[in-house]
C-alpha positions in Angstrom: 117.9 139.5 104.8 119.3 140.6 101.4 117.9 139.0 98.3 121.4 137.7 97.3 121.4 135.8 100.6 117.8 134.6 100.3 118.3 133.0 96.9 121.4 131.2 98.1 119.3 128.9 100.3 116.8 126.2 99.5 113.6 125.7 101.5 115.1 123.3 104.0 118.1 125.7 104.4 115.9 128.7 105.0 113.8 126.8 107.6 117.0 125.8 109.4 118.2 129.4 109.5 114.9 130.4 111.1 114.9 127.5 113.6 118.4 128.7 114.8 117.1 132.3 115.2 119.6 133.6 112.6 116.7 135.2 110.7 113.0 135.7 111.3 110.1 134.5 109.2 109.2 138.1 108.6 112.6 138.9 107.2 112.5 135.8 104.9 109.0 136.7 103.7 110.1 140.3 102.9 113.1 139.0 100.9 110.7 136.7 98.9 108.4 139.6 98.1 111.3 141.8 97.0 112.5 138.9 94.8 109.1 138.8 93.2 109.0 142.5 92.6 112.5 142.3 91.1 111.8 139.6 88.5 108.1 139.1 88.0 107.8 142.1 85.6 110.1 140.2 83.2 108.7 136.7 83.6 105.0 137.2 84.5 104.9 134.1 86.6 102.9 135.4 89.5 99.3 136.6 88.9 98.5 137.8 92.5 100.1 138.2 95.9 98.5 138.8 99.3 99.4 139.4 102.9 100.4 136.1 104.5 98.0 135.1 107.2 100.0 132.2 108.8 103.2 132.9 110.7 104.4 129.5 112.1 106.8 129.1 114.9 110.4 128.6 113.5 111.5 125.0 113.9 108.0 123.6 114.3 108.3 121.7 111.0 111.2 121.1 108.6 109.6 123.8 106.3 108.3 126.3 108.9 108.4 129.9 107.6 109.3 129.1 104.0 107.7 131.4 101.4 105.4 129.5 99.1 103.2 130.0 96.0 100.2 127.9 94.9 99.1 127.3 91.4 95.9 129.1 90.1 94.1 125.8 89.9 93.7 122.6 91.9 94.2 123.9 95.4 91.7 126.1 97.2 92.8 128.7 99.8 89.9 130.1 101.8 89.1 133.7 100.9 91.6 133.8 98.0 90.9 133.7 94.2 91.3 130.6 92.2 90.5 131.5 88.6 91.9 128.5 86.7 93.6 130.9 84.3 90.2 131.5 82.6 87.9 134.4 81.9 85.1 132.0 82.7 86.2 131.7 86.3 87.4 135.3 86.7 86.8 136.5 90.3 86.2 133.0 91.7 87.0 133.0 95.5 87.4 129.8 97.4 85.1 129.5 100.4 87.2 127.0 102.3 90.6 125.4 102.3 91.0 122.2 100.3 92.7 119.2 102.0 96.0 120.0 100.4 95.9 123.7 101.4 95.3 122.6 105.0 98.4 120.4 104.7 100.4 123.3 103.3 99.4 125.3 106.4 100.4 122.5 108.8 103.7 122.2 107.0 104.4 125.8 108.1 104.6 127.2 104.6 103.9 130.9 104.2 101.7 131.1 101.1 101.7 134.6 99.7 100.5 134.3 96.1 99.4 132.2 93.2 101.2 131.4 90.0 100.0 131.4 86.4 98.5 128.4 84.6 97.1 128.0 81.1 93.3 128.1 80.9 91.9 125.1 82.8 95.5 123.7 82.8 94.5 122.5 79.3 97.9 123.1 77.7 101.6 122.4 78.3 102.6 126.0 77.8 101.5 128.8 80.1 100.1 131.5 77.8 96.6 132.3 79.0 94.6 135.3 77.7 93.5 136.2 81.2 96.9 137.1 82.5 99.3 136.8 79.6 102.3 134.5 79.0 104.6 133.3 81.7 108.2 133.6 80.4 111.2 131.3 80.8 113.9 132.9 83.0 116.6 131.3 80.9 115.2 133.0 77.8 112.2 135.2 78.2 111.2 134.7 74.6 110.6 131.0 75.3 107.9 129.1 77.0 108.1 128.3 80.7 106.2 125.1 80.0 102.9 124.1 81.5 100.6 123.7 83.0 102.6 124.6 86.1 104.6 127.1 84.1 104.2 130.0 86.4 105.4 127.9 89.3 108.4 126.8 87.3 109.4 130.2 86.2 109.0 131.7 89.8 111.1 129.0 91.3 113.8 129.1 88.6 114.1 132.9 88.9 114.6 132.7 92.7 111.3 134.1 94.0 110.6 131.0 96.1 112.7 127.8 96.5 109.7 125.6 96.0 106.1 126.0 94.7 103.0 123.9 94.3 102.0 122.4 90.9 99.8 119.8 89.4 100.4 117.2 86.7 97.8 115.5 84.5 99.9 115.0 81.3 103.4 116.2 82.3 102.5 119.5 83.9 105.2 119.3 86.6 107.9 117.6 84.6 107.6 119.8 81.5 108.1 123.1 83.5 110.9 121.3 85.4 112.6 120.5 82.1 112.1 123.9 80.6 113.3 125.8 83.7 116.1 123.6 84.9 114.3 122.4 88.1 113.5 119.2 89.9 109.9 118.0 89.5 108.4 114.8 90.6 104.9 113.5 89.7 103.9 111.3 92.7 102.1 108.0 92.4 98.3 108.2 91.8 96.7 108.5 95.2 99.8 109.7 97.1 98.3 113.2 97.7 94.6 113.7 98.4 92.4 115.6 95.9 89.8 116.1 98.6 87.3 117.1 99.7 85.7 118.4 96.6 87.1 115.8 94.3 87.9 112.1 94.6 90.1 112.2 91.5 90.8 114.6 88.7 90.7 113.6 85.0 89.9 110.1 86.1 93.1 109.8 88.1 95.5 111.3 85.5 96.1 114.4 87.6 98.2 114.6 90.8 99.5 117.3 93.1 103.3 117.9 93.6 105.9 120.6 93.6 108.7 122.2 91.7 112.0 123.0 93.4 115.6 123.9 92.9 116.9 121.0 95.1 115.8 117.5 95.5 115.6 117.5 99.2 113.0 120.3 99.2 110.6 118.3 97.1 111.2 115.3 99.3 110.6 117.3 102.5 107.3 118.7 101.1 106.0 115.3 99.9 106.6 114.0 103.4 104.3 116.7 104.8 101.5 116.4 102.2 101.2 112.7 101.4 98.7 110.3 102.8 94.9 109.8 102.3 92.0 111.8 103.6 88.7 110.2 104.7 86.6 109.3 101.7 89.5 109.1 99.2 88.8 106.3 96.6 92.3 104.9 96.9 95.7 105.7 98.3 99.3 104.7 97.6 101.1 102.6 100.2 103.0 104.6 102.7 106.9 104.6 102.4 109.0 102.7 104.9 111.0 105.8 105.7 110.6 109.6 105.1 111.5 110.8 101.6 113.8 113.4 103.1 116.0 110.5 104.3 115.9 108.7 100.9 117.6 111.6 99.2 120.9 111.0 101.1 120.8 107.2 100.8 122.8 105.4 98.1 120.6 104.1 95.3 122.7 101.0 94.7 123.3 99.7 91.3 120.1 100.1 89.3 118.9 98.4 86.2 117.9 101.4 84.0 116.1 101.0 80.7 116.4 103.8 78.2 113.8 104.8 75.7 115.6 107.3 73.4 112.5 107.7 71.2 108.9 108.0 72.3 106.1 105.6 71.5 104.7 108.3 69.2 104.9 112.0 68.5 107.9 113.9 67.2 111.3 112.4 67.2 114.0 113.3 69.7 116.0 116.2 68.4 119.8 116.1 68.2 120.4 118.4 71.2 118.2 116.2 73.4 119.7 113.0 72.0 123.1 114.3 72.8 122.0 115.3 76.3 120.5 111.8 76.8 123.8 110.2 75.7 125.7 112.3 78.2 123.2 111.3 80.9 123.7 107.6 80.1 127.5 108.0 80.4 127.0 109.7 83.8 124.8 106.9 85.0 127.2 104.3 84.0 130.0 106.1 85.7 127.9 105.9 88.9 127.7 102.2 88.6 124.3 101.7 87.1 123.5 99.1 84.4 122.0 101.0 81.5 120.5 99.4 78.4 118.0 100.3 75.8 114.5 99.2 76.8 111.5 97.8 75.1 108.5 99.2 77.0 105.2 98.8 75.3 102.1 100.9 75.8 99.7 98.1 75.5 97.9 100.2 72.8 98.7 101.8 69.5 99.8 105.4 69.7 96.7 106.8 67.9 94.4 104.6 70.2 96.3 105.9 73.3 95.9 109.6 72.2 92.2 109.1 71.4 91.5 107.6 74.8 93.3 110.5 76.5 91.4 113.0 74.5 88.1 111.5 75.4 88.8 111.3 79.1 90.2 114.8 79.3 87.6 116.5 77.1 84.6 114.8 78.9 86.0 115.9 82.3 86.7 119.4 80.9 83.1 119.7 79.6 81.6 118.9 83.0 83.9 121.4 84.7 83.0 124.2 82.2 79.3 123.5 82.5 79.6 123.8 86.3 81.5 127.1 86.2 79.2 128.6 83.6 76.2 127.8 85.8 77.9 129.1 88.9 78.8 132.4 87.4 76.0 132.8 84.9 78.4 133.3 82.0 78.1 132.0 78.4 80.3 129.2 77.1 81.7 130.8 74.0 84.7 132.7 72.7 84.1 135.6 75.1 84.9 133.3 78.1 87.0 130.6 76.7 90.1 130.3 74.5 89.9 128.5 71.2 91.5 125.2 72.3 89.5 125.0 75.5 86.3 125.7 73.6 87.1 123.1 71.0 87.8 120.6 73.9 84.4 121.5 75.4 82.5 120.8 72.2 84.5 117.6 71.7 83.7 116.4 75.2 80.0 117.0 74.6 80.2 114.4 71.8 82.0 111.7 73.9 79.5 108.9 74.5 79.2 106.8 77.7 80.5 103.8 75.8 83.5 105.7 74.4 84.3 106.9 77.9 84.3 103.4 79.3 86.4 102.2 76.4 88.9 104.9 77.2 89.1 103.7 80.8 89.8 100.2 79.5 92.7 101.5 77.4 94.0 103.3 80.5 94.0 100.0 82.3 95.9 98.3 79.5 98.5 101.0 79.4 99.0 100.7 83.2 99.4 96.9 83.1 101.8 97.1 80.2 104.1 99.7 81.7 104.0 97.9 85.1 105.5 94.8 83.4 108.4 97.0 82.2 109.4 97.4 85.9 109.8 93.7 86.3 112.8 94.0 83.9 114.1 97.5 84.9 114.2 99.3 88.2 113.9 102.6 86.4 112.9 103.8 82.9 114.8 106.7 81.5 113.5 109.0 78.7 114.1 112.6 77.7 111.4 114.6 79.5 110.7 116.3 76.1 112.0 115.7 72.6 113.2 119.3 72.1 114.6 122.2 74.2 112.2 125.0 75.3 110.2 126.3 72.4 109.6 130.0 71.5 106.4 131.6 72.9 103.5 131.3 70.5 104.6 127.9 69.2 101.6 126.0 70.5 99.2 128.7 69.3 100.2 128.4 65.6 97.0 127.3 63.8 95.3 126.4 67.1 92.0 128.0 66.1 91.7 125.5 63.2 92.0 122.4 65.5 89.1 120.5 67.0 89.3 119.0 70.5 91.0 115.8 69.3 93.5 117.8 67.2 94.5 119.9 70.2 95.3 116.8 72.3 97.1 115.3 69.4 99.3 118.5 69.3 100.1 118.3 73.0 100.9 114.6 72.8 103.1 115.2 69.8 105.1 117.9 71.6 105.3 115.9 74.8 105.2 112.2 73.8 107.2 110.9 76.8 105.2 112.2 79.8 101.5 111.2 79.4 102.0 107.5 79.6 103.1 107.6 83.3 100.0 109.7 84.2 97.9 107.0 82.6 99.8 104.3 84.4 99.7 106.2 87.7 103.4 105.5 88.4 105.8 108.1 89.8 108.0 110.0 87.4 110.5 112.8 87.8 112.3 115.3 85.6 115.9 116.0 86.7 118.1 118.9 85.3 121.1 116.7 84.5 122.4 118.7 81.6 121.8 121.5 79.1 121.8 122.2 75.4 125.5 122.2 74.5 125.0 125.2 72.1 122.4 127.5 73.8 122.9 126.5 77.5 119.1 126.0 77.8 118.1 123.4 80.3 117.2 119.9 79.1 115.4 117.6 81.6 115.7 113.9 81.8 112.7 111.8 82.9 113.0 108.9 85.2 110.1 106.7 86.1 109.7 103.9 88.7 107.0 101.3 89.6 103.9 102.2 91.6 104.7 103.6 95.0 108.4 103.7 94.5 109.1 107.4 94.9 111.8 106.6 97.4 113.8 104.9 94.6 113.5 108.0 92.5 114.5 110.3 95.3 117.7 108.2 96.0 118.7 108.4 92.3 117.9 112.1 92.1 120.0 112.8 95.2 122.9 111.0 93.7 122.5 112.8 90.3 122.2 116.2 92.0 125.7 115.6 93.6 127.3 114.3 90.4 125.6 116.5 87.7 127.4 119.4 86.1 124.1 121.3 86.2 124.2 122.2 89.9 124.8 125.9 90.7 123.7 127.4 87.4 121.4 130.4 87.4 119.2 131.8 84.6 119.3 135.1 82.9 116.4 136.4 85.0 117.6 135.7 88.5 116.5 137.5 91.7 120.0 137.4 93.0 121.0 139.7 90.1 117.9 141.3 88.7 119.7 143.8 86.5 121.7 141.1 84.7 121.4 141.5 80.9 
């Protein structure tokens, strides 16, 4: 199978080819490895590959034989390294599969490597010291986003049609927006964090994927969703498979638009223009679109402070555990400046402050839930600006304390975090691009708790109607020598 053929199919399409016997899993895997070799030197999205140890029977599942990459954090694969993008965890090898990894295996995915993440996934750009910056295939001098930036860059460049990612503050949706991909953050509790964790960052974090087509993400969520024994909570199961939802008409939806975020930087003109074009597209499809008034239930500064306390306290506990396990110091020799600042900030968070932060989380969740009584969907830009140059987040970072770093991240990504706090599903869709540069601009759509099906129906419709479909980036495995 030639690379040019390989990249023309999505995951479901590749699985169908294998099920028909038109190509073998070995041929598809070889094409994926060749694609990685062709583009990864230019984008640095993949930090390690290995021989695949699972060869499923073609046709045994809707994704059987599809090449796949996992993120360097959050999912454990027995016998493989998971280093969290950090010198502190360098050389860490997982002793057993996590629940999610077992589901990836049962889905028939052929996992052959891991993708880059910022240190401890504690950033929304992927530029770790351990392995270097992941670069955006649309412009290698720009960020691929984070914290699932390596996954986003690898999928956008054609290495794999779909890859694993996580999202605690926008870490699926931000790389989706930066790389022109589809990325959905599922409802809290939709995908198990077991068995080592009941929840991550007090329920802010979830597992998901990044893909070039909507149906691929839907097919994968069908295979990995559902609780495991001992999970503290779970989302109600859908009435039909998500793969079926993608092809169902969404009906006429009441869509509320938030052109400006609750806090953080203002929406830039290129993104505002893209949002206006998206609204016109939605109206042409028969949806009722109007500006929304969706409150957070907290002042912006209070919201950011609560998030900083929750995330830093969790970070501190994780770092202490790793330092003990590997016998390494917690200092600048093992941690980057923002992570170390977060560690020290987390040490100062009191029990009472932590509980208060959870109370604010509840208020935000209740407030946003009321918005879905008025609107079926909330629409925002995924980010207030197009992909930023590499190094943007690092400017002056060494002078920031733990709260200052979280303030910076929320300032740069003021639309995404609220839906992690609320626990509701949200997706970034590549509806359009910057009219001048051609760089992708993602639009975020959020729905009420457990309503991923509604988002998949809308995403499927937009995929068919959007002018974005069919575009490929500068760094593309189908034409690796393209200037």
